[in-house]
VOGU-3710 file (C-alpha; in Angstrom, 3 decimals, decimal comma):
1> maekylekir> 187,609/-66,697/101,556  190,445/-69,243/101,232  191,478/-70,287/97,747  190,584/-73,939/97,051  193,901/-74,859/95,406  195,749/-74,165/98,695  193,747/-76,854/100,525  195,103/-79,465/98,108  198,834/-78,663/98,537  201,133/-80,612/100,871
11> nigmiahida> 204,680/-79,256/101,273  206,563/-82,035/103,051  210,083/-83,200/103,796  211,572/-86,633/104,386  213,746/-86,526/107,526  215,737/-89,304/109,207  219,040/-90,742/110,347  221,405/-91,868/107,602  220,400/-95,226/106,075  216,866/-95,261/107,554
21> gkttvteril> 215,471/-95,380/104,009  214,328/-91,828/103,188  215,358/-91,980/99,544  213,964/-95,512/99,101  210,589/-94,397/100,525  210,591/-91,318/98,265  211,405/-93,487/95,236  208,325/-95,665/95,936  206,143/-92,599/96,434  207,207/-91,331/93,006
31> yytkkihkig> 206,497/-94,742/91,464  202,998/-95,149/92,938  202,056/-91,560/92,049  203,150/-92,293/88,425  205,876/-89,653/88,537  208,402/-92,297/87,505  207,797/-95,587/85,701  210,746/-97,604/86,988  211,900/-97,916/90,580  215,525/-96,898/91,118
41> evhegtatmd> 217,553/-98,226/94,049  220,009/-96,384/96,298  222,367/-99,403/96,499  222,512/-99,555/92,699  223,112/-95,800/92,353  219,896/-95,421/90,325  217,620/-93,592/92,816  215,890/-90,617/91,192  216,511/-88,213/94,080  220,204/-89,113/94,554
51> ylpeeqergi> 221,243/-87,714/91,193  224,681/-86,300/92,048  227,612/-88,598/91,160  228,935/-88,125/94,726  225,625/-89,485/96,084  225,501/-92,424/93,687  229,076/-93,428/94,520  228,539/-93,312/98,286  224,916/-94,482/98,407  223,919/-91,533/100,627
61> titsaatvcr> 221,987/-88,287/100,161  224,272/-85,239/100,259  222,063/-82,432/99,016  218,326/-81,861/99,331  216,397/-82,798/96,213  212,904/-81,564/95,407  210,086/-83,086/93,403  206,341/-82,702/92,973  203,764/-85,465/92,499  200,002/-86,015/92,772
71> wkdktiniid> 198,112/-88,529/94,917  194,356/-88,639/94,504  193,386/-84,941/94,416  196,424/-83,613/96,312  199,644/-82,028/95,001  202,604/-83,114/97,132  205,842/-81,105/97,024  208,552/-83,349/98,511  212,042/-82,457/99,680  214,290/-85,472/100,349
81> tpghvdftie> 216,914/-84,368/102,879  220,312/-85,853/103,839  220,724/-87,981/106,973  224,467/-87,399/107,455  225,341/-84,879/110,182  227,873/-83,052/107,950  224,941/-81,892/105,793  222,595/-80,783/108,594  222,158/-77,346/106,964  220,334/-79,074/104,089
91> verslrvldg> 217,749/-80,333/106,589  217,592/-77,047/108,491  216,893/-74,858/105,483  214,334/-77,319/104,096  212,422/-77,554/107,394  212,320/-73,760/107,504  209,960/-73,683/104,508  207,991/-76,936/104,858  204,492/-77,322/106,296  204,898/-80,966/107,341
101> avgifcgvgg> 207,416/-83,792/107,523  207,618/-87,574/107,431  210,071/-88,913/110,005  211,421/-92,259/108,798  212,813/-94,717/111,348  214,581/-98,040/110,894  212,581/-100,902/112,446  215,852/-102,290/113,856  217,825/-99,135/114,724  214,821/-97,167/116,003
111> vepqsetvwr> 215,408/-93,555/117,012  219,061/-93,008/116,082  221,233/-89,916/116,807  220,599/-87,951/113,637  216,888/-88,841/113,896  216,872/-86,952/117,193  218,741/-83,990/115,691  216,406/-83,529/112,716  213,303/-84,176/114,851  214,331/-81,413/117,242
121> qsdhykvpki> 215,073/-79,131/114,301  211,524/-79,747/113,065  210,164/-79,081/116,575  212,041/-75,754/116,559  210,203/-74,747/113,375  206,900/-76,199/114,719  206,557/-78,616/111,800  203,746/-81,223/112,157  204,993/-84,751/111,512  203,940/-88,309/110,832
131> afvnkmdrig> 206,246/-91,280/111,466  206,976/-94,227/109,194  208,724/-97,253/110,723  210,633/-98,722/107,792  212,600/-101,957/107,245  210,087/-104,099/109,152  211,308/-107,095/107,121  214,819/-106,867/108,611  215,970/-109,408/111,233  215,629/-107,781/114,664
141> adffkvveel> 212,888/-105,336/113,610  210,644/-104,360/116,527  207,828/-101,927/115,733  206,620/-101,596/119,322  210,119/-100,807/120,614  210,405/-97,995/118,057  207,014/-96,608/119,189  208,314/-96,555/122,787  211,493/-94,777/121,662  209,388/-92,114/119,926
151> keklnanplv> 207,929/-91,341/123,340  211,084/-91,668/125,415  213,678/-90,087/123,126  211,660/-87,576/121,113  208,973/-86,723/123,678  206,414/-87,426/120,928  202,857/-88,681/121,378  202,675/-91,573/118,871  199,194/-92,268/117,492  199,527/-95,843/116,231
161> lqipegqgee> 197,278/-96,373/113,180  198,822/-99,636/111,960  200,451/-102,670/113,542  202,591/-105,287/111,765  201,494/-108,788/110,852  204,711/-110,510/111,852  208,102/-108,840/112,235  211,536/-109,453/110,714  211,575/-112,536/108,482  207,929/-113,226/109,419
171> fkgvidilrd> 206,703/-109,763/108,323  203,797/-110,347/105,925  201,746/-107,171/105,843  200,089/-104,287/107,635  197,029/-104,365/109,920  194,925/-101,211/109,587  193,429/-100,773/113,074  190,884/-98,160/111,954  189,275/-100,424/109,351  190,107/-103,837/110,883
181> kllifdpdtk> 191,772/-105,033/107,664  194,957/-106,915/106,879  196,745/-105,340/103,894  198,987/-107,555/101,775  201,071/-105,838/99,084  201,347/-108,110/96,051  205,074/-108,635/95,235  204,288/-109,634/91,621  202,956/-106,106/90,928  205,709/-104,361/92,951
191> geviqefeln> 203,142/-103,663/95,676  200,752/-101,794/93,382  197,943/-104,282/94,026  196,884/-104,273/97,682  194,837/-107,256/98,832  192,556/-106,696/101,819  191,663/-109,547/104,177  189,360/-109,794/107,188  191,237/-110,224/110,465  191,300/-113,546/112,300
201> eaqkkearkw> 190,408/-113,620/116,002  193,996/-113,157/117,260  194,604/-110,240/114,870  191,234/-108,703/115,731  192,007/-108,850/119,457  195,371/-107,109/118,981  193,920/-104,485/116,619  191,071/-103,752/119,050  193,560/-103,225/121,884  195,486/-100,611/119,845
211> reklieqlad> 192,301/-98,959/118,576  191,043/-98,529/122,151  194,406/-97,042/123,116  194,186/-94,631/120,171  190,650/-93,541/121,171  191,845/-92,901/124,739  194,738/-90,776/123,452  192,393/-88,775/121,211  189,879/-88,348/124,054  192,625/-86,535/126,001
221> lnekilekfl> 193,116/-84,168/123,049  189,629/-83,728/121,558  186,419/-82,766/123,409  184,088/-84,278/120,807  185,860/-87,654/121,059  185,913/-87,379/124,866  182,126/-86,848/125,039  181,408/-89,875/122,859  184,019/-91,973/124,681  182,480/-91,213/128,108
231> aeeeisikei> 178,958/-91,826/126,765  180,227/-95,117/125,246  178,833/-94,075/121,863  180,160/-95,359/118,529  182,903/-93,121/117,105  183,071/-93,142/113,307  186,285/-93,485/111,283  185,610/-90,003/109,861  185,502/-88,502/113,371  188,681/-90,372/114,383
241> keaireatis> 190,536/-89,136/111,291  189,413/-85,536/111,881  190,667/-85,744/115,479  193,999/-87,245/114,332  194,444/-84,446/111,781  193,698/-81,803/114,415  196,155/-83,398/116,871  198,870/-83,647/114,200  198,570/-80,045/113,017  198,521/-78,735/116,606
251> lkgvpvflga> 201,731/-80,749/117,313  199,956/-82,834/119,978  200,208/-86,170/118,194  202,250/-88,078/115,603  200,406/-90,664/113,452  202,546/-93,796/113,051  202,662/-95,965/109,904  204,888/-98,904/109,040  206,233/-100,919/106,132  209,268/-102,111/104,220
261> alknigiqpl> 209,970/-99,710/101,351  212,552/-101,945/99,677  209,907/-104,706/99,478  207,247/-102,173/98,306  205,143/-102,590/101,468  203,172/-99,842/103,203  203,760/-96,849/100,910  200,204/-96,187/99,638  198,726/-95,965/103,184  201,586/-93,584/104,035
271> ldgicdylps> 200,577/-91,425/101,044  196,978/-91,449/102,321  198,306/-90,367/105,732  200,287/-87,482/104,186  197,113/-86,232/102,491  194,780/-86,902/105,449  196,857/-85,663/108,384  199,633/-83,293/107,320  198,683/-79,619/106,893  198,042/-77,591/103,783
281> pldvaqiqgi> 199,557/-74,073/103,651  196,229/-72,821/105,065  196,548/-74,961/108,208  199,835/-73,514/109,454  200,404/-70,139/111,067  200,987/-67,137/108,825  204,683/-66,410/108,677  205,726/-63,304/110,577  208,269/-60,793/109,403  209,136/-57,175/110,005
291> dprtkekkvf> 208,696/-54,095/107,880  212,286/-53,151/106,896  211,326/-49,469/106,963  209,558/-49,247/110,355  211,032/-52,399/112,026  207,492/-53,277/113,186  205,995/-56,795/112,932  204,255/-57,571/109,683  202,090/-60,449/108,418  200,641/-61,165/104,967
301> pisskapfsa> 197,589/-63,400/104,392  198,209/-66,848/102,842  196,705/-65,966/99,484  197,768/-65,391/95,890  195,942/-62,045/96,062  198,085/-60,750/98,963  201,355/-58,799/98,502  204,211/-60,999/97,288  206,594/-62,551/99,828  208,969/-65,504/99,476
311> lvfkttfetg> 212,058/-66,925/101,152  215,153/-68,157/99,313  215,995/-71,379/101,180  218,636/-72,822/98,875  220,835/-71,759/95,965  222,594/-74,021/93,468  224,719/-73,467/90,388  223,684/-75,474/87,342  225,698/-75,164/84,134  227,226/-72,006/85,567
321> rllswiriys> 223,891/-70,303/86,318  222,469/-69,544/89,741  219,204/-71,286/90,583  217,347/-70,088/93,698  214,855/-72,366/95,458  212,050/-70,335/96,980  208,950/-70,909/99,100  206,204/-68,454/98,221  204,226/-67,477/101,314  201,887/-64,913/99,772
331> gkikagesvy> 201,059/-63,312/96,440  202,340/-64,523/93,088  205,195/-63,966/90,688  205,453/-64,200/86,902  208,505/-65,033/84,818  210,197/-61,823/83,672  209,019/-59,735/86,658  211,340/-57,898/89,028  211,230/-58,470/92,788  212,728/-56,631/95,751
341> nstqdkmqrv> 215,364/-58,489/97,787  214,707/-56,815/101,147  217,649/-58,610/102,814  220,138/-57,052/100,390  218,064/-53,934/99,597  218,164/-54,420/95,826  215,859/-55,149/92,912  216,343/-58,478/91,101  214,722/-59,935/88,000  213,077/-63,372/87,927
351> ariftlhadk> 214,061/-64,580/84,453  212,473/-68,051/84,586  210,410/-70,149/87,017  210,582/-73,957/87,314  209,069/-76,849/89,183  211,741/-79,384/90,098  211,947/-83,134/89,780  215,406/-84,035/91,133  217,803/-82,823/88,378  215,007/-82,128/85,864
361> kerldeaksg> 213,081/-78,868/85,542  209,722/-77,908/84,059  209,086/-74,259/83,156  206,180/-72,301/84,616  204,727/-68,966/83,558  203,846/-68,044/87,136  203,964/-69,365/90,696  201,796/-68,411/93,634  201,268/-68,638/97,383  201,918/-72,080/98,881
371> qivavaglkd> 204,247/-73,276/96,118  207,902/-74,332/96,278  209,683/-73,520/93,012  213,098/-72,685/91,610  213,820/-69,391/89,859  216,686/-68,328/87,616  218,028/-64,797/87,285  218,378/-63,718/90,935  222,025/-62,698/90,759  223,807/-62,768/94,150
381> artgdtlcsk> 220,770/-64,269/95,984  221,761/-66,174/99,110  220,139/-68,658/101,467  217,811/-66,784/103,832  217,102/-63,794/101,561  213,546/-62,419/101,510  211,885/-61,553/98,193  208,887/-59,222/98,146  207,468/-56,161/96,432  209,235/-52,801/96,760
391> edpilleris> 205,907/-51,056/97,419  204,923/-53,305/100,358  208,164/-54,836/101,697  208,643/-57,463/104,392  211,759/-59,041/105,898  211,457/-62,674/107,049  213,612/-64,370/109,690  216,888/-65,695/108,296  217,954/-69,334/108,452  220,268/-70,287/111,345
401> ayrpvismai> 224,006/-70,136/110,684  226,417/-72,977/111,504  230,011/-72,635/112,660  232,553/-74,654/110,644  234,753/-76,893/112,808  237,310/-78,285/110,361  239,507/-76,604/107,764  242,100/-77,388/105,115  244,516/-75,408/102,984  244,129/-75,517/99,217
411> eprnsqeenk> 246,194/-73,816/96,548  246,048/-73,744/92,737  248,629/-75,691/90,745  249,646/-72,544/88,871  248,733/-68,876/88,539  246,375/-69,583/85,595  244,280/-71,852/87,836  244,013/-69,316/90,676  241,207/-67,181/89,232  239,374/-70,306/88,154
421> lldalskmlq> 239,624/-71,723/91,688  238,506/-68,486/93,375  235,555/-68,159/90,994  234,496/-71,771/91,663  234,841/-71,302/95,437  232,811/-68,108/95,357  229,951/-70,024/93,703  230,183/-72,850/96,215  230,196/-70,399/99,145  227,039/-68,817/97,773
431> edptlamerd> 225,481/-72,277/97,487  226,574/-73,644/100,892  226,207/-71,442/104,023  228,233/-73,919/106,141  231,316/-73,432/103,998  233,777/-70,639/104,870  236,903/-69,370/103,153  239,724/-67,034/104,132  243,197/-66,211/102,842  246,200/-66,837/105,077
441> edteqiilsg> 248,089/-63,518/105,112  251,489/-65,159/105,593  251,327/-68,137/103,216  248,724/-66,815/100,738  247,048/-70,227/101,012  243,273/-70,452/100,746  241,827/-71,890/103,975  238,542/-73,716/103,421  236,410/-74,593/106,482  233,427/-76,924/106,747
451> mgelhlevvl> 231,320/-79,181/108,986  233,377/-82,401/108,799  235,767/-84,574/106,811  233,045/-85,866/104,497  231,751/-82,333/103,873  235,183/-81,074/102,758  235,809/-84,265/100,779  232,608/-83,698/98,789  233,462/-80,011/98,252  236,869/-80,935/96,789
461> erlrryfnvd> 235,307/-83,575/94,540  232,791/-81,068/93,212  235,529/-78,488/92,556  237,365/-81,021/90,412  234,333/-82,635/88,766  232,074/-79,659/88,011  234,481/-76,757/87,795  237,442/-78,678/86,359  239,902/-76,930/88,694  243,389/-78,311/89,347
471> fragkpqvvy> 244,634/-77,695/92,904  246,557/-79,163/95,821  244,850/-79,746/99,173  246,535/-80,105/102,558  245,313/-82,357/105,334  242,214/-81,114/107,192  243,027/-78,902/110,167  240,955/-78,194/113,252  239,398/-74,746/113,702  240,074/-73,680/117,298
481> retitkkasa> 238,717/-70,949/119,563  240,403/-69,089/122,426  239,153/-68,032/125,851  240,534/-66,801/129,175  240,715/-68,441/132,599  240,857/-65,493/135,018  239,983/-61,850/135,506  242,466/-59,176/134,421  242,513/-55,451/133,708  244,641/-53,125/131,624
491> ydefnkelgd> 244,642/-49,640/130,152  246,275/-47,874/127,256  246,802/-44,297/126,238  247,157/-43,457/122,567  248,676/-40,063/121,806  250,272/-39,894/118,360  250,371/-37,778/115,266  248,889/-39,475/112,201  249,113/-37,422/109,032  248,835/-33,790/110,060
501> nlhygfvsle> 246,659/-34,418/113,146  247,247/-35,476/116,726  244,980/-38,313/117,923  244,326/-39,054/121,581  242,415/-41,701/123,463  242,570/-43,341/126,892  240,684/-46,567/127,703  240,803/-48,718/130,831  238,986/-52,064/130,780  238,582/-55,377/132,568
511> vepigedkdn> 238,125/-58,868/131,109  236,693/-61,930/132,859  235,682/-65,468/131,821  231,940/-66,214/131,653  232,006/-69,842/130,472  233,759/-71,623/127,608  230,617/-72,050/125,497  229,148/-68,569/126,016  229,079/-65,681/123,534  231,225/-62,632/124,268
521> vitfvvnteg> 229,705/-59,701/126,162  230,856/-56,064/125,923  229,612/-53,587/128,552  230,391/-50,015/129,627  230,699/-49,610/133,406  231,837/-46,011/132,926  229,050/-43,469/132,534  229,055/-42,626/128,813  226,498/-39,830/129,063  227,878/-36,667/127,478
531> wppqwidsiy> 230,548/-38,521/125,520  230,264/-38,275/121,726  228,427/-41,424/120,483  230,961/-41,919/117,684  233,763/-42,315/120,267  231,760/-44,910/122,221  230,878/-46,745/118,979  234,553/-46,710/117,996  235,571/-48,280/121,332  232,817/-50,920/121,090
541> qsikdglqsg> 233,769/-51,818/117,509  237,469/-51,964/118,393  236,788/-54,432/121,234  234,426/-56,481/119,069  237,032/-56,690/116,293  239,789/-57,478/118,813  237,837/-60,474/120,151  237,828/-61,955/116,652  241,561/-62,610/116,934  242,946/-64,040/120,185
551> vlkgypmqgv> 246,400/-63,482/121,643  247,624/-67,103/121,465  247,165/-68,215/117,847  244,838/-65,568/116,443  241,681/-67,705/116,738  238,357/-66,029/117,639  237,723/-65,540/121,367  234,586/-66,749/123,137  233,292/-66,797/126,702  234,820/-63,377/127,461
561> kvavqslgei> 233,145/-60,426/129,179  234,787/-57,047/128,585  233,834/-54,136/130,836  235,072/-50,630/129,929  235,946/-49,074/133,310  237,104/-45,540/132,516  237,915/-43,148/129,689  240,188/-40,140/129,481  240,313/-37,238/127,045  242,318/-34,272/125,865
571> kensseigyh> 239,651/-32,006/124,451  241,432/-30,699/121,402  243,057/-34,015/120,383  240,607/-36,792/121,380  239,283/-38,661/118,334  237,581/-41,838/117,138  240,935/-43,147/115,909  242,550/-42,439/119,289  239,912/-44,354/121,248  239,849/-47,189/118,708
581> maassalkka> 243,625/-47,687/119,011  243,638/-47,315/122,824  240,795/-49,846/123,253  242,495/-52,328/120,924  245,804/-52,161/122,785  244,171/-52,251/126,256  242,172/-55,334/125,274  245,253/-57,151/124,032  247,168/-56,398/127,250  244,257/-57,563/129,424
591> lekagpille> 243,779/-60,794/127,458  247,492/-61,631/127,720  247,265/-61,297/131,533  244,002/-63,288/131,807  245,406/-66,798/131,327  244,418/-67,376/127,691  243,877/-70,986/126,563  242,919/-72,748/123,341  239,498/-74,390/122,989  239,081/-77,193/120,487
601> pimnleitvp> 235,965/-78,646/118,887  234,623/-81,459/121,068  232,605/-83,986/119,086  229,684/-86,090/120,260  230,159/-89,698/119,112  227,528/-92,417/119,032  229,080/-95,726/118,005  227,080/-98,851/117,137  229,122/-102,009/117,562  228,555/-105,769/117,995
611> eefvgevvsl> 229,018/-106,786/121,640  232,175/-108,841/120,987  234,062/-105,707/119,859  233,142/-103,416/122,771  236,572/-103,804/124,401  238,418/-102,837/121,202  236,201/-99,772/120,691  236,564/-98,610/124,306  240,340/-98,888/123,899  240,187/-96,961/120,586
621> igmkggkien> 238,187/-94,126/122,202  240,804/-93,910/124,966  243,592/-93,663/122,375  241,695/-90,798/120,728  241,563/-88,827/124,002  237,845/-89,418/124,383  235,589/-89,960/127,398  232,782/-92,516/127,424  229,523/-91,064/128,717  227,140/-94,003/128,370
631> mfdrgggkii> 226,774/-97,523/127,006  223,559/-99,457/126,367  221,988/-102,237/124,270  220,082/-101,606/121,050  219,001/-103,978/118,269  221,306/-106,820/119,297  224,393/-104,605/119,545  225,940/-102,046/121,865  225,666/-98,270/121,608  228,619/-96,358/123,023
641> kafaplsklf> 228,197/-92,613/123,606  231,396/-90,606/123,989  232,973/-87,172/123,639  236,345/-86,727/121,937  238,449/-83,855/120,542  238,127/-83,461/116,775  241,913/-83,141/116,383  242,298/-86,818/117,349  239,430/-88,115/115,208  240,866/-87,805/111,697
651> gfstdlrsat> 240,650/-91,217/110,061  238,437/-92,526/112,885  236,121/-94,356/110,469  239,080/-96,390/109,117  240,322/-97,151/112,651  236,823/-98,229/113,727  236,431/-100,517/110,724  239,799/-102,146/111,512  238,903/-102,615/115,194  235,489/-104,159/114,452
661> qgrgnfimkf> 236,179/-106,127/111,245  234,058/-103,598/109,368  230,990/-104,158/111,573  231,059/-100,944/113,619  229,594/-97,635/112,481  229,239/-94,230/114,063  227,686/-90,803/113,802  229,647/-87,739/114,874  228,379/-84,232/115,470  229,843/-81,021/116,870
671> erfgtc> 229,016/-80,597/120,569  230,919/-77,515/121,757  234,249/-75,728/121,820  236,037/-76,660/125,027  238,580/-78,872/126,730  237,986/-82,624/126,847
//
């Protein structure tokens, strides 16, 4: 029998495009649930969930922040995620462990680029969602246009539960179409007092139209509603809400709410919607893993009495100590207990357990199935690690990796600072899976790679601010890839004495291009039956390693198929080393003959600009080596979609501001490695 406490938990995330109002909505939720007693504002740098100095200075969310609050009889664990594309991993790893999400959309901007990205990420993880159309008080707000965009751009099935009374400057309140009430949020009480009014005839007519549409949508999804609809019987609000909940959890519908968070309008009904329609841990599928010993599929019941299993979805360093954020899927854990990290095959001790409220923590003695908590003491834990019991282990699917596209060289000011810098970087690498570091063999410089200019800028600020490291940083550099343009073959024979032994190997192979954006493929055309497996493994590993460093500039290769055609041996001298060296040399020769070229990161740009500046922006894109794909109207301005090479886009935000008198803005995300 299911444990009652699980029914009352909602693990949700706030997802949206940058500046749609996620943090402002979350701030109001915390205020109305009595978690905070004063509303902070993003534009003033006082929002509870944007607690990092870097966030307060820029007025954007950079890192996911977690909190827990109560509404009526439900416990709501909230993760407020960033909207900027450079910090997409923060959204990805949060969605991986959430049961539901609130997609927040600007009433003017509608479904914007990053909205699409995070929505599709949530679809990938099969996360049920509700939508909140925010900023309905802004000039140009159009609720019904946003509803259409939910269908057209996100392939969602919007279940409209509210319609606005007025839009833009005339926005007065929210019409609840289920109860036929007009809700007015009293500004003198910061929206805490909600006045309910009967609808006038015009409002009633509009509400009835949308209610009938909702019933028709639900009739397509729910047999009970269909029967009553066809029999023209009265359908109760309770039955409608049950059908909406079922449609939401089964990913067949998205309830739509509206409001203006900055004006304290529409938040309490949204909270009711979170509790009524988003799933509890019991309503989502049991997470599947594998048994690390047998490699067979394994599932634990969603219960505190089941064997322990949890996923580390984020790690942070606070005052020099590692804090691991975990979602517990089954079982329970007490402070002071040891757990098995099945990803790293090691035992680790949970020293302390906390619930989080932005940058504040509250200690717990134990945590159990369904909860999202932070734990201290898990040395070396990384994002994506599985925690479980040694006696009954499970290994859960890891969180997707991202490839950095931009890099810069940094070096300490003096030798005393070097260890300090390396120690700080090692902590940041553990915290951020999208960050990569390597040492240039020739210059001894540290090469730091990330997801974009803003990402690296924030990393450097944090190194200086939190770790007090003094260093020099070069300009950001593009991370390239290499590929080939034609088929070529080569062979090599290795026959040398190393130490006291002769080593022999002969490998003939062929390389061919399979598409710029494809992963490499290594195959053996030659019949390997009867050949020692260690020789074959040595050849495979040699080719795999060789493809990590191309023949032009040493960048990793992609889009290459390597086929091993033939092997030769001298019985007494053939060895793993011989075949490894022969394969490496043959690969290099073949790649040099195969027309190698450089591939650069191609970025997808979506630029929002007033119509009078379209000419200047088109000219700017041309100067940056870009290609315009599409142009259309949205919210009184123009949207320009384009592709451009990252190498030409450094400082693009400054150039765009100059060309549009500060009125243009853009979102940029990595599209592919290729030629533009």
